[in-house]
N, C-alpha and C positions, 0 to 999 in steps of 0.2 A: 519347448515347450507346448502339448499337444491345443488343438481350438477348444476343446473341453478345459482344459485346467484354465488358456487363458479368458474362456468368457466367466468360469465361477469366482477369479481374481477381481475381473472387472465389477462384474456382480454384487463381490461382497466391499468393494471401494464404495461401489455407488450406495449401497444397501449404510456405509458407514456414514457418507455424506446427507444422506437425508435424517438420519438418526441424529445426528448433532446439528442437523438443521432446525429440526423440531426441537431440541434441546434447546438451541441458545433465543430460538422463540417464545419457548416456552419463561426464560429467564427474563426475557423484553418485558415478556408481561405481567412478570412478578414488580417490575421496577415499576408500572404503570398500577399497580395496585390491586393486583389478582391475589388470589391466596396461594402460597406456595405448597400447600399441602400435596397437587398436583406433583410436583416435582420429581424427578427419582429422587433419592436420597442420595447424601453425601459418599456412603461407602458403595456404591454402585455407580456411580456418575461424578466425575470430572468436576470439580467447581468452577464454577467460571459468573466473575463479578464484573456487571456490566457499567463501565464509569458511568458518569453523568455528562455529559459536554452538547451544549445547543450548539444543530448543524445549522437552523439561522441566522439569516443577515438582514441586514437592512433591504428592503423591496428594490429589486434591477440591479443586484448583485452577482452579475456573472460568473464572476469570479469562485462565490462562496457556493452558490447552487452548482456550480461544473456541473452546468447541460451539456448531453450527449457524453458524459464520459462513462466507463463501464460499472463507476462503482463512484459511492460519494460518502463524506466525513458523517461515521455514525455506522456504514454499514461492517458487517461482519464477512470475510472471504475468508473460504474455506477452500483449501487443496486437496487433492482426489487422494494424496498421500495422509490426508488428514490432518494435519498441520491448518492451525486459523490466526486470522489476524484482524483486531477491532481497531478501525480508521479513526483514532481519536484526534488528530490534527495533519496539518498538513502543507505545505509547500507551496503554491500554486504559482507557475509560469508563465508571463504573456508576453504578446506581442502587441498588436493588436486587439487581443482577446487572447483568453487561457487555451495554452498551446501543449501542456502537460502539466505534473502533480506528482509529486512526492508522499505519499501517504505516510504518517510513520504510526505505529502499532507497538506500544510500549508491552515487554514484555519481561519474566521474571528475570531471565539472563544478560538480553538484550533488547534494544528498539528492530524491529523487524522494522521495513520500509517495503511500500509498493508503490510502481514507477508506472504509471500510466499514461495513455492519451487518448484525443477522443474519436469517438466513433466517427467512420466506422471501423479500427481498428481499434479491435476486443480485446486482444494480447495483453498480459501486463508481466511487468517483470517483478518477481519474489527477492528482496535483494537483503541483505545486510551490511551492518557499515563497514566502513575498511579504513585505516589508516591510511589518508592520504599520501603521506611519505613515501609509503612502499612502490606509489604510481609517478607524483609528481615532482621533476626536480627544479623545475624555476614556477614563474609565475602563468606561462600558460598553456593548456592540456597537450599533451604530444598528441601526435600523428601515431602514433602504436604505443601499444604500452604489453608488457610481457608480466604477469603475477603467476604466482604456483606454479609455472609450467605450463601455461595458458596465455596465448597470444593474442591479444586486442586489438581491432582497427577502432580509431575513429569511423562515425559513418554520421554525424551530426555535432555542428557546433555554433552554439549562439549567443549571442547578448539576449536577456530576456531582464521583463520586469518582475518584481518575487512580491508576494502578499504570502503572508500567513493566518491560517484558518483553526477554531478548534484550537487542543490543548496542545501547540506544535510550540518548542521552547528553540526552537534551530534559528539561531540569528547570524544572517550574510547580510544584509542591506538590501534595499531595497532593488537593487542589482548586480548581474553576475553574469557570469559568463558559464552556459550549461554546455557539457559535451557528454555525447552519448559516445559508447565503446560497444562491439558485437563481435566475440570470438569463432572460429568456422560451424561451431556447435550451435546450440541454446543458450553458453555463456551469456552474460551480457554486465556492463561496468558501467559506471555513470561519475562524472566529476562535477563538484561544484567550485565553483571559485569566485570568492566576491569581489566587490571594488578595493574592500580595505587588506585585499591580499588571506583573506580566513575562508578556509578550503573544506572542503566533504567529500569522499569518495564512496559508494556501493559497490557492491559486488553480488551479483546472483544468476537465476536464471529469469529466460522470456516463458511463460507458459498460456500455451493457445488456451481459446475463449473453452473447452472441452476439460481443461485441466483446473479448472475451478468454480466453485461455486458463490455466486452474491447473494447473502441473506439482507435485505434493505432492511435498516432501523425505520422503527417508528416515531413518529416527530411526540407521542404521549410518551416516549421511555426515556425522552432526551429533556434538560432544564438548562437553567443557567442564563446567564448574560446574551445577546447579540455580538455575533463575533462577523467582524469583516475582512475582507484584504486592503492591503493599504495600497 
């Protein structure tokens, strides 16, 4: 591929993100009471219904506010490829403080999941649910997992406390084992095993900070009762 063509493709992708960022912000403004007359019509722009979930919690709740994380509850994350995820809820994993979060982004076909860790780590994992039975044999996350022809090595295994915020329906108890896996490339796999034996698994890829955009939610667009981390 020539440098000129590569430059044109990159500019087009960035232009698409800029346009989508403007559109989502306008949808947020409509949610806060502005007129929808200035929005693109449904015939030339994809419909985007912004759910209403409160991202505010009791004062001092670090888990809900997720200070230092690259994104928060209510944000919209856009990939350079054009995909988007509205962060409606999350599992927050903590030791003495939050160390990671698994955001859930409801979709028409399946729930996307974004796994993030605090800064200075700005990369995030863009994931989709995976049948735990495809990677688990017993109650302990193995050191190596092979799935769909890809080999994943376990890079971290931690016992953590769990909190739920926003519109998150995942129930794995108040504590679980968190296991992270990485392939030779940017493939990532996540395994969660609750104290009761219930488990969840997610598979996807890691995106660096240049491969996504975060559109911060405005508090005026979000409503409902306060939600806090258990």
